[in-house]
LUMKOL-588383 format. One line per 5 residues: number of its first residue (from 1); their letters; for each residue x, y, z of N, C-alpha, C. Coordinates in pm, 1 decimal. Last residue first. Example, Ala and Ser with C-alpha at 12.3 -4.5 7.8 and 13.67 -1.06 7.14 Angstrom:
! LUMKOL-588383
2	SA	1285.0/-225.0/708.0/1367.0/-106.0/714.0/1290.0/3.0/787.0 | 1319.0/-569.0/780.0/1230.0/-450.0/780.0/1320.0/-330.0/780.0;
END
This chain:
! LUMKOL-588383
152	SSPVQ	1924.7/-268.3/222.0/2053.8/-330.8/188.0/2038.3/-461.1/117.3 | 1725.2/6.6/130.7/1733.1/-130.2/179.3/1865.8/-191.6/134.2 | 1753.9/347.0/234.5/1770.2/244.2/131.3/1784.7/105.8/193.6 | 1502.3/465.1/463.3/1642.3/442.5/430.4/1651.6/339.1/320.5 | 1283.4/683.8/626.8/1303.5/598.0/510.7/1451.4/588.8/478.9;
147	KRRLR	1184.8/680.3/953.3/1282.5/740.4/861.7/1306.2/640.5/749.8 | 903.0/752.2/1154.3/977.4/659.1/1068.1/1069.2/738.0/978.4 | 828.7/801.0/1499.3/836.7/849.4/1362.6/919.0/748.6/1284.3 | 625.2/788.8/1792.5/714.1/722.5/1696.8/715.4/800.2/1564.9 | 578.8/832.1/2138.1/558.8/883.0/2002.1/666.9/826.0/1910.7;
142	RSGCR	623.6/780.5/2396.2/539.1/683.6/2326.2/508.6/730.0/2184.1 | 929.6/815.3/2580.7/825.7/868.6/2492.8/749.8/755.0/2424.9 | 1145.3/730.8/2733.3/1010.9/693.2/2776.9/897.6/743.7/2688.7 | 1410.4/763.4/2662.6/1340.7/878.1/2722.4/1198.2/848.2/2768.2 | 1516.1/499.8/2605.7/1602.2/611.1/2646.3/1524.7/718.6/2721.0;
137	PCPLS	1319.2/324.3/2524.3/1398.6/288.1/2642.2/1487.9/401.5/2692.7 | 999.5/438.4/2438.2/1142.5/450.0/2409.5/1221.7/415.3/2535.4 | 735.8/193.7/2498.4/795.3/326.6/2503.2/945.3/322.1/2474.2 | 765.8/61.5/2164.7/743.7/174.7/2254.9/706.6/123.2/2392.9 | 1031.2/-106.8/1989.3/895.1/-97.5/2042.0/887.1/21.0/2137.5;
132	SVENG	1271.6/-47.2/1882.2/1200.1/-160.8/1823.9/1056.1/-163.8/1872.6 | 1426.4/264.2/1788.7/1353.6/178.9/1882.4/1290.6/62.0/1809.3 | 1678.4/504.1/1786.4/1614.9/396.2/1711.5/1553.3/299.8/1811.9 | 1616.0/830.7/1914.0/1674.4/698.7/1936.7/1602.2/595.0/1850.2 | 1495.0/1077.6/1908.0/1559.1/1029.4/1786.6/1625.0/893.5/1798.8;
127	CNACL	1343.2/1183.9/2115.1/1490.1/1191.3/2126.4/1564.0/1141.1/2003.2 | 1069.9/1187.5/2008.3/1119.7/1283.1/2106.9/1271.9/1296.5/2102.2 | 1014.0/983.8/1840.6/985.8/1119.1/1792.1/1040.4/1225.4/1886.2 | 1231.7/720.1/1790.7/1155.3/792.9/1891.3/1136.2/935.5/1840.0 | 1201.6/541.7/1483.1/1274.3/632.1/1570.5/1179.5/694.6/1671.5;
122	KEWEY	1244.7/275.6/1275.8/1152.7/332.5/1374.2/1235.4/414.3/1472.1 | 1330.5/292.6/937.6/1378.1/279.6/1074.7/1271.9/341.9/1164.7 | 1208.5/124.0/659.0/1192.8/237.3/749.4/1250.8/201.8/885.1 | 1338.5/61.5/331.5/1278.5/16.4/456.0/1272.7/138.0/546.2 | 1331.4/23.4/-26.9/1351.4/98.4/96.8/1300.2/18.5/214.9;
117	KEELK	1450.6/-22.5/-358.1/1394.4/-78.4/-236.1/1429.1/10.0/-117.0 | 1372.8/187.5/-643.5/1464.3/129.5/-544.9/1389.0/74.1/-425.2 | 1170.2/293.5/-804.6/1269.7/205.8/-866.5/1358.2/132.8/-766.2 | 826.3/380.2/-829.1/945.1/364.7/-746.4/1040.3/265.3/-811.9 | 689.8/540.9/-1120.0/691.6/438.3/-1017.5/827.1/431.6/-947.9;
112	SDNFG	565.4/874.4/-1164.3/654.8/764.2/-1199.9/659.9/664.1/-1085.2 | 209.1/940.9/-1151.3/347.3/969.9/-1114.7/434.7/853.1/-1159.2 | -39.8/850.2/-1187.9/-11.3/984.6/-1237.1/135.9/1020.7/-1222.8 | 39.6/567.9/-1129.6/-75.3/611.9/-1208.6/-50.5/749.3/-1269.5 | 277.6/299.3/-1140.3/229.5/425.8/-1088.2/112.3/468.5/-1174.5;
107	EFDVE	239.9/-55.2/-1107.2/255.5/63.6/-1191.0/214.9/184.5/-1109.8 | 374.0/-384.3/-1038.4/299.1/-263.3/-1004.3/329.3/-153.3/-1104.9 | 409.4/-723.9/-943.2/409.4/-624.8/-1050.6/324.8/-504.4/-1009.8 | 599.0/-826.9/-670.2/463.8/-811.0/-723.4/470.1/-700.4/-828.5 | 820.0/-888.3/-506.5/820.3/-920.0/-648.9/679.1/-926.5/-706.8;
102	LHICL	836.7/-792.0/-254.7/763.8/-918.2/-271.5/755.9/-964.9/-416.2 | 975.8/-552.1/-288.7/1029.5/-653.5/-197.2/964.5/-790.2/-217.5 | 796.2/-420.6/-461.7/933.4/-451.0/-504.9/990.6/-563.5/-419.4 | 570.8/-396.1/-293.5/563.6/-476.6/-416.5/703.6/-514.3/-465.5 | 671.1/-218.2/-106.4/633.9/-351.9/-62.4/624.7/-445.7/-183.0;
97	NQMAK	693.5/4.6/-274.5/812.0/-53.0/-213.4/785.2/-196.0/-167.1 | 426.0/57.0/-326.9/514.0/20.5/-437.1/640.0/-47.2/-383.8 | 346.6/129.4/-69.1/290.3/9.2/-130.6/377.8/-38.2/-246.3 | 495.7/362.1/-43.4/517.0/254.0/53.5/460.9/122.2/-1.6 | 391.6/520.5/-249.0/530.2/472.5/-259.8/558.8/360.7/-160.2;
92	DETVL	94.4/520.8/-411.0/150.2/507.4/-276.7/288.5/442.8/-283.4 | -32.3/507.9/-646.3/63.4/617.6/-632.1/138.6/606.8/-500.5 | -98.2/197.5/-816.4/-104.3/284.6/-699.1/-1.6/396.0/-708.5 | -198.8/-103.6/-929.8/-183.2/34.6/-973.0/-203.5/123.5/-851.5 | -63.9/-419.3/-965.1/-123.9/-326.2/-869.6/-96.3/-185.3/-918.9;
87	TMKRE	-123.0/-679.1/-1191.4/-53.6/-553.5/-1166.0/-133.1/-472.4/-1064.8 | -152.3/-1018.0/-1073.1/-196.5/-901.3/-1148.6/-109.8/-781.8/-1112.4 | -170.5/-1265.7/-941.5/-63.6/-1240.0/-1039.1/-104.2/-1127.0/-1133.9 | -338.5/-1303.8/-734.1/-398.6/-1309.9/-867.1/-297.4/-1290.7/-979.9 | -158.6/-1269.6/-518.2/-236.2/-1393.0/-532.1/-289.3/-1411.5/-674.2;
82	KALAV	-69.3/-1007.3/-562.2/24.8/-1120.2/-558.1/-48.8/-1250.6/-586.7 | -304.4/-860.7/-542.4/-226.5/-855.3/-667.2/-130.6/-973.5/-675.0 | -369.0/-925.6/-275.0/-459.7/-962.2/-384.7/-385.8/-962.5/-518.4 | -152.8/-811.7/-136.6/-176.7/-956.6/-129.1/-266.9/-1003.6/-242.8 | -195.6/-543.0/-194.0/-71.6/-606.5/-239.0/-90.6/-758.6/-240.8;
77	LKEDT	-443.8/-515.8/-61.3/-433.6/-491.5/-205.6/-308.2/-556.4/-263.9 | -369.4/-568.0/203.0/-461.8/-660.3/135.7/-459.8/-640.5/-15.4 | -208.0/-345.0/250.4/-148.3/-478.9/253.4/-238.8/-581.9/186.7 | -398.9/-137.5/235.8/-282.1/-140.2/147.0/-226.6/-282.0/136.3 | -567.9/-207.6/451.5/-619.5/-208.4/314.1/-505.3/-215.6/213.5;
72	DSTPS	-388.7/-169.0/664.7/-449.7/-300.3/643.1/-500.6/-311.9/499.3 | -121.2/48.6/544.9/-242.7/16.8/620.2/-288.0/-126.4/592.2 | 232.5/103.0/583.2/115.5/64.7/504.7/-0.7/26.9/596.0 | 493.6/180.4/655.4/378.3/255.7/703.1/250.7/226.9/623.9 | 709.8/-90.3/744.5/636.7/-17.3/641.1/515.4/55.8/699.3;
67	NLNDA	916.4/-228.4/857.3/855.0/-119.3/934.3/772.6/-29.5/841.4 | 991.9/-452.9/727.9/1039.0/-326.8/669.2/997.7/-205.4/752.7 | 860.4/-644.8/875.5/1007.2/-650.6/868.4/1066.1/-520.2/814.8 | 594.4/-573.2/819.7/646.9/-560.4/956.1/798.9/-558.6/956.0 | 582.2/-640.6/548.4/558.7/-501.4/589.8/614.6/-478.0/730.1;
62	SERVE	621.6/-918.5/569.8/717.1/-836.2/495.9/704.8/-690.3/537.9 | 390.0/-984.7/712.3/523.1/-1014.4/768.6/630.1/-930.7/700.2 | 193.7/-903.9/529.9/204.1/-837.7/661.0/339.5/-863.4/726.1 | 239.9/-1084.5/319.8/255.7/-941.1/297.2/272.2/-868.1/430.2 | 182.4/-1330.6/449.2/314.1/-1306.6/389.8/340.2/-1156.9/369.9;
57	KVEAD	-89.1/-1289.7/520.5/12.5/-1314.2/623.8/152.3/-1284.1/570.3 | -206.0/-1269.0/269.0/-212.4/-1155.5/361.9/-104.7/-1170.4/469.0 | -159.3/-1527.5/172.7/-98.2/-1412.6/105.2/-96.9/-1290.7/196.2 | -311.8/-1678.7/354.4/-167.3/-1703.5/340.8/-97.6/-1584.4/275.8 | -577.2/-1586.8/319.4/-506.7/-1563.4/445.9/-355.2/-1580.7/433.2;
52	GPELV	-646.1/-1436.6/-2.5/-635.5/-1548.7/89.9/-551.8/-1515.4/212.2 | -823.4/-1122.6/-47.4/-714.7/-1216.5/-74.2/-714.6/-1328.2/30.0 | -1150.6/-1051.2/-149.4/-1061.5/-1062.3/-33.6/-949.1/-1158.4/-71.8 | -1291.6/-823.0/-390.2/-1242.0/-953.7/-349.4/-1158.6/-943.5/-221.9 | -1512.7/-677.9/-601.6/-1457.0/-663.4/-467.2/-1420.3/-803.0/-419.8;
47	DYDLS	-1475.1/-578.4/-938.4/-1513.4/-680.2/-841.5/-1444.6/-649.4/-709.8 | -1589.4/-358.1/-1204.7/-1504.3/-395.9/-1091.7/-1564.1/-508.8/-1008.6 | -1587.5/-151.1/-1451.4/-1625.9/-290.7/-1436.0/-1535.7/-345.0/-1326.3 | -1669.1/188.3/-1358.9/-1575.9/80.1/-1391.4/-1642.0/-56.0/-1379.3 | -1835.5/375.3/-1262.6/-1821.1/372.3/-1408.4/-1731.2/256.9/-1454.6;
42	NLINK	-1809.6/359.0/-990.0/-1931.3/303.6/-1050.9/-1925.7/299.0/-1202.5 | -1567.6/499.5/-957.6/-1576.2/356.5/-926.3/-1696.4/294.2/-996.2 | -1654.6/757.9/-1028.7/-1549.9/691.0/-1107.1/-1555.7/540.6/-1084.3 | -1843.8/802.7/-825.9/-1885.2/803.9/-966.9/-1783.2/732.5/-1054.4 | -1680.1/797.2/-601.1/-1785.8/696.0/-615.3/-1832.2/687.2/-761.1;
37	GRQSE	-1524.3/1024.5/-650.1/-1461.1/893.3/-641.9/-1561.5/781.4/-660.4 | -1731.0/1218.4/-636.9/-1650.0/1203.4/-759.3/-1584.3/1065.2/-762.8 | -1814.1/1199.2/-374.4/-1906.7/1161.1/-481.1/-1832.0/1137.7/-611.5 | -1581.2/1057.8/-142.1/-1626.9/1168.1/-227.0/-1720.6/1115.6/-335.6 | -1500.1/819.7/-22.4/-1608.5/896.4/39.2/-1662.7/1005.9/-52.0;
32	VEEIV	-1350.8/530.4/-22.3/-1401.0/623.9/-123.2/-1522.9/696.2/-65.8 | -1304.7/348.9/179.7/-1221.7/469.6/175.0/-1271.6/573.8/74.4 | -1476.5/135.6/130.1/-1496.9/215.8/251.1/-1421.0/347.9/245.1 | -1357.1/33.0/-99.1/-1494.5/82.6/-106.9/-1523.0/174.9/12.4 | -1116.3/-50.8/13.4/-1115.4/54.5/-88.8/-1254.9/116.7/-99.5;
27	GPVVY	-1190.0/-261.6/180.7/-1140.1/-137.4/239.1/-1136.8/-21.9/140.5 | -1249.1/-479.1/6.6/-1356.8/-402.5/70.7/-1311.2/-268.9/130.6 | -1028.9/-440.9/-279.2/-1066.7/-508.3/-155.2/-1174.0/-423.6/-87.5 | -1069.2/-465.1/-637.4/-1040.9/-391.3/-515.0/-1074.3/-481.2/-396.3 | -1001.6/-475.1/-981.1/-1029.0/-548.3/-858.6/-986.6/-462.3/-740.9;
22	VRDFD	-1128.4/-408.0/-1308.8/-1046.5/-375.8/-1192.8/-1095.0/-454.4/-1071.6 | -1095.8/-448.4/-1658.9/-1163.5/-487.3/-1535.7/-1070.9/-451.0/-1420.8 | -960.2/-304.2/-1850.6/-1077.3/-383.4/-1887.9/-1163.2/-414.0/-1765.8 | -864.2/31.0/-1788.6/-847.3/-110.6/-1758.9/-975.5/-182.4/-1797.1 | -798.1/319.4/-1771.1/-809.4/242.6/-1893.9/-779.4/95.2/-1868.6;
17	INGRS	-906.8/611.5/-1647.1/-873.3/476.3/-1603.5/-902.4/383.2/-1719.9 | -939.6/893.1/-1656.8/-867.7/821.2/-1761.0/-821.0/683.2/-1714.5 | -1035.3/1071.5/-1475.9/-1133.0/1003.4/-1559.9/-1069.0/918.5/-1667.8 | -810.6/1137.6/-1345.5/-875.5/1244.5/-1422.1/-975.5/1182.8/-1519.7 | -766.3/1022.5/-1014.1/-767.9/1004.5/-1159.5/-837.3/1123.7/-1223.4;
12	HLLVN	-770.4/1035.7/-743.0/-684.5/1130.6/-813.4/-682.8/1112.6/-964.6 | -944.0/841.8/-644.5/-954.7/978.3/-592.8/-878.3/1079.9/-675.9 | -870.5/607.2/-773.6/-1007.6/656.8/-786.7/-1018.4/803.3/-746.4 | -608.8/586.8/-689.6/-636.0/590.1/-833.5/-776.3/646.5/-857.2 | -628.6/560.0/-415.2/-577.5/686.7/-470.1/-597.2/697.3/-620.7;
7	TDIVA	-714.4/295.7/-375.7/-809.6/404.9/-360.3/-760.0/533.8/-425.6 | -566.1/82.8/-623.3/-569.1/144.6/-491.6/-669.9/259.3/-491.7 | -654.0/-204.0/-816.2/-630.8/-60.4/-802.3/-647.9/-14.0/-657.8 | -544.3/-458.7/-1020.9/-586.2/-429.4/-884.1/-556.4/-281.2/-864.4 | -657.8/-511.8/-1358.4/-561.9/-462.2/-1259.7/-627.3/-452.3/-1123.3;
2	PM	-668.9/-631.2/-1699.5/-723.9/-622.8/-1564.0/-615.6/-576.8/-1466.4 | -663.4/-475.8/-2009.6/-579.0/-533.7/-1906.0/-649.4/-520.9/-1771.4;
END
């Protein structure tokens, strides 16, 4: 079975990656710094691909709407899985959540996969006020924290 894999699969696997072929985005290659992770990657039949702009835009808009704490690489992996109609394998719950919202197939690797949809409220780290952008209109702080809440 081919799959799109996240960096955490390479870093936390126990050498038991059982996919015919894997796909990653360039950011995954950059994130793998340990020799162990590089060895695991090099033992796989893999291709490095970039998803199309339309898919990346759709995933980023969804991530923004959810206030998702996903990175550029995370969002490109979700977009690649969506575009290629493949399973994304990741332990990252924020990425799994994005997959649920976008109806992209995904699996956990060492852990069980997420079952419910979530979103994140953006809160001022200083006063706790819900904010849409910084600085906080109540206290002026420029520090942000996110609170995970069930999606309605």
